[in-house]
N, C-alpha and C positions, 0 to 999 in steps of 0.2 A: 294437109291443110284443106280448108273449104274453099276451093278455088285458088288460083295462083296468087291473088292479091291479099288474102286475109291471113294475118298472124293471130292465132288464138292464144291469149295470155291469161294466166291465173294470177290474181293479186293476193299476196300473203302479207297481212298486216293492214287493218282497216281503221286505225286510229286517225288522228288529225292529219299526219303526213300522208298516210295511205289514201285518205279521201281526197287530198290535194292531187296526188298522183292519179287517182281514179278519174278525176275530172279531165286531166290532160290525156289519159289513155283513151277515154271515150271520144275525145275530139281528134285523135290521131288517125289519119288516113291509113288504111291497110291493117289496122289493129282492131281486134274484137276482144273485149273482156268476157271470157267464157266462164269464169268461176272466181269466187272470192273466198278468203279464209281468214279467220281470226279466232283466237282462244276465247274472246269475249263475244258471246252470242248476239248481244245487242249491236255491237259494231258490225259483225258479219251480216246480220239481216238488214241493217241499214244500207250497207254497201251493195248487197245483192238487189235490194229494191231499186236503188239508183241505177245499177248497171243492167237490170233485167236478166239476171243469171242465177245459177244455183249458188248456195253458200255452204261452206264447210267449217267445222270447228277443229279439224285435224289436217295438217298440211300433207302428210303422207297419203291420207285417203283421197284428198283432192288430186294430188299428182298421179295417183294410181288409177283413179276412176274417171276423172274429167278428161275430155279430149283437148289436149293442150300441145302447143308447140314451144311455149316458154312460160316462165313465171317472173313476176316483178316482186322482189323481196323488200318490203318496207317495214319490216319488223324491228324490234329492239336489236341493237348491235351485237349483244351477247349471244343471240340466236342465229346470227348470220352463217357461221360455219356449218352448223347442223343442217340448216334449211338449204343452203347452196349445195352441200354434198348430197343431200337427199334428191335435189333436182337433177344433179348430174347422173345419179343412179337410175333416174327415170328418163334419161336422155333428153332433158329439157334445157333450152338456152336460158340464161339468167341475166336480168337487169337488177342490180342491187344498189341500195343506198350506201353511201360511204358511212363508216369505213368498211373495207372489204371484210375484215374481221377485227377483233380487238387484240388478237395474238398473232404476230407475224409468222410464227411457225405453222399455225393453222392456215393462215393465208397462203403460205408457200405450198402446203398440201393441196389446197383448193386449185391453185394455179396449175399444178401438175395434173390433177384429176381432169380438169376441163381441157387441157392440152391433149391428154391421152385420148379423150373421147371426142375431140374436135368439136367442142361446143363453145358457144359465145358466152363470155363472162364480162359483162359491161358494168363498170362501177361509175356511179354518178358523182362527179366533182363539179359543182355548180360554176366555180370561177373559170373553168376551162371553156364555158359557153358564153360568158359575159362579154359583150362587145368591147368594153374598155380594157379588160385584162388581155383579150386577144390582140388589141391594138398595142398594149404595152409589150407583149411578146414580140410582135412584128418590129416595133421600133428598136427594141433591144437587139434583136438579131441583125437588123440593118445597120447597127452602129450609130444610131441617132444621138445617143448620149455618151458615146465613147465606150471605154471598158467599164463595166459595172463594178462599183466598189461595195455598195451596200443595198440590201433590200429590207424594207421595214413594213410590218403589218401591225396596226394598232386597232384594238377593238375593246372599247369600254362600254359596258351595257349591263343592265339588270340590277337587282337588289342585292345588298350585302347581307341579307338574312334569309332564313327559310320561309317559304310560303306557309300559310296556315294548314294544319293537318286536315286531311280529307278533301282538299281542293285538287282540281286536275293538275295545277302547276306543281303542287307538292308531290303528287304521285310521279309526275314526269321527272322532277329533279331528284327525288329519292332514288329513282332508277339510274338517272344520269350520273349520280355521284356514287354509285355502288362500286363494289370491289371489281366487278367485271369491266365496267365502262370507263373508270378512271377519271371521271370528272369533266368539267367544262373545258379545261385546257387541252384535254385529249380530244374531246368531241369537236370543238371548233378548230383545234390545232391540226387535225388531220387535213382540213382544207388548206391551212396556211403552209404546212410542210410540203404538200403537193405543189402549191403555188410557187414557193421558193425554188424548189427543185426544177420545176417546169420553166420558170422565167430565166433562171441562171444557167441551166443546162449542166449543172455540176452536182456532185454527190456530197453528202454530209460526211464531215470528219469527226467533229465533236460538238458537244452542247454544254453550255454553262448557263445556269439559271438560278433564280431566287424568287420566292413567292410567299403567299400567305393564305390562311384559311379563315374566312370571315363567317361562313355559314355553319361551321362546326362539323362538316362532313370529313371523311377520311382523306379525301384528295383536295389539293389546293384549288381555290376559285379565282385567285389573282396571282399573276406572275409575269416575269420577263425572262425570255430565253435568248441567248446569243448563240448563233450557229456558225461554225466555221465550215467552209465548203472547199472542195478539192482544188479549185482554180483560184482561190484567194478571195472570193466574194464572202462578205459577212452578212448575215441575216439576223434581224431582230424581230421577235414576236412578243407583243405586249398585250395583256388582257387583264381586265379588272372590272369591278362594279361601277355603275354610274346611274344612280336612281333618278327616275323621272326626267331624264334628259329629253328635251323637246316634247315633254308631256307623256313620254312612254315609260313603261315599267320594264318591259322585257322585249327584246327583239329589235328595238330601234336604238342605236347607240352612236357614240362619237367614234367613227371608224375612218381609217386612212391607210392607203397603200402607197409606198414611196420607193422609187428606184433612183439611186444616186450614182452617177458615173463620172468619168474624168472629163467629159465634155458637156455635161448637162444633167438634167433630172426630169423624172416623170412623177407627178403628184396626183393621186386620185383621192379626192375628198369624198369618200363613199356616201356619207351623210353630210351634205353641205348646208341645206336649209329647207324649210317648209314653205311652199308657195301655192296658193289657191287649193289648199287641202291635200297636196301631194308633196312627197319628199324628193329633193333633187340632189344629184351628184355633180361634182365639178372635176374635170380632168385638165391638167396643165402639162404642156411640154415646154420645158425651160432650157434654152441653149443661148449661146453668144448672140444669135440672131434675134433674140427676144423671147417673149412668152406667148404661146398659143393656148387659149382657154376655150373649153367647150362645156356647156351645162346640159345635162341629160336627166331624164327621170331615173329614180332609183331602180336598180336592176331587179328582176324577178328571180325565182328559183330556176327558170329556164326549163321547166319540166316538159313543156311542149316540144322543145328542140331535142331533149334527151330521148323521148319516146319515138319521135319521128326518126332519129338516127338509129335507134335500136331496131326498128323495122328494117331499115336499110342494111344493118349488120346481119340480121337473120337471113335476109334475102341473098346477101353477098357471101354468107358463110364465113365471115371474118369481121373483125372490128374495123369500122370506118368512121370518119368524122373526128369528133373531139374526145371520145372516150380514151382514157389512158390505157396503155397496155396493163394487163393484170399485175405483172411484175412491178410496174411503177406504182400502181395502186397499193400494193403491199409494202413498198418502200415508204409510202406516206404513213402507213400504220406504224412501221418500225421507228421512223423518225419522231412521230408524235409521242410514242411511248418513251423514247429516250429523252425527249424534251421534258415530259412530265417528271421522269426520274431525276433529271438535273435540277428541277425546281424543288422537288421533295428533299433533296440532299441539303438544301439551304432554305428551309421552310420556317417561317414565323408561325407561331401557334394560333391561338384564337384572336378575338377582337380586342383591341386596345381599350382599357377601361379608364380612359381619361386621366384625371388628376392622380388617382391611386397608382396607376402604372407609372406616370411621370415621377411620382414621389419615390417609388422603389428605384427607378433608374437614377434619380438624383442622389439617393443614398449610396448606391453602388459607386457613382462617380466620385462622391466626397470621400468614401473609404479608399478608393484607388488613389486619389490625390494625397491623402494622408500617408499612404504606404510608400509614396515615392520619396 
């Protein structure tokens, strides 16, 4: 290292998410962005200009030639396994966006590889850093709402159709719904499955689901999953489209997190209202003593906290703070895949075609009645 205080990090992936991470990395005390890499030369040179460092178009070349202590992998999820394994072979610590991988067997191999080489493998799960979810965890553990019966996470957001061909959003979602990444229910569900497991302190037993495909991709974009946990907690994950809610097309939705117990409930209205140009959240603690309500600004991605804790991890030589154990991160991948599989087993096809569809259903119903 260049002095005791400086961690030299290479950024892999310089798209929109990568640039957001880059901003946080540059503001993190004790961290220096020493190199950036992206397959897209325009993205790589843009990031290099902002960071004032060298750029690469090949991750292996960057890891082999740049003087680095660690890499931040903000590339597409299907590339996570290859890039993280490459970093381990170059004895580099890794901070990686969720999911750890898209295949839990590959995730397990990564965990063993990093354990063998005594390297840091830190996976970013945003909800573990948000003040409200941390408060929910503390209140549940302290017994504020008694024994937890159910956890629910609702997220309705986005359009029920594909974006126009050639747009950045279309490129993003074509990748997101590809065979490797398994769609939005997996991409967002990894967060949810980690959150359920973390809040309940229990393991998954089975998944029951149903969903639909509105956009026409291979994987469902709308679904509800009921999860049974080892200690009896039931968890419900619900996701679907909600066009132009609060004036937004994508990314701002009607979202809620609920914990129901034998002695009370916790209700987090993640998007509650817009006030003075900003979105607000509301958090309720409901018990026999009454209801306590707190209104706070909508949470950020918490990337500043993640990178600051990553510096602490590298200095300590172990995971500290809010990062999940890599085994736990891989369990979130496993659960999200099983949740998507449960939805696929009971999946409705394409979009309903109004009166024509209703007419066919009505004809089937009349035939069934005549047969009775």
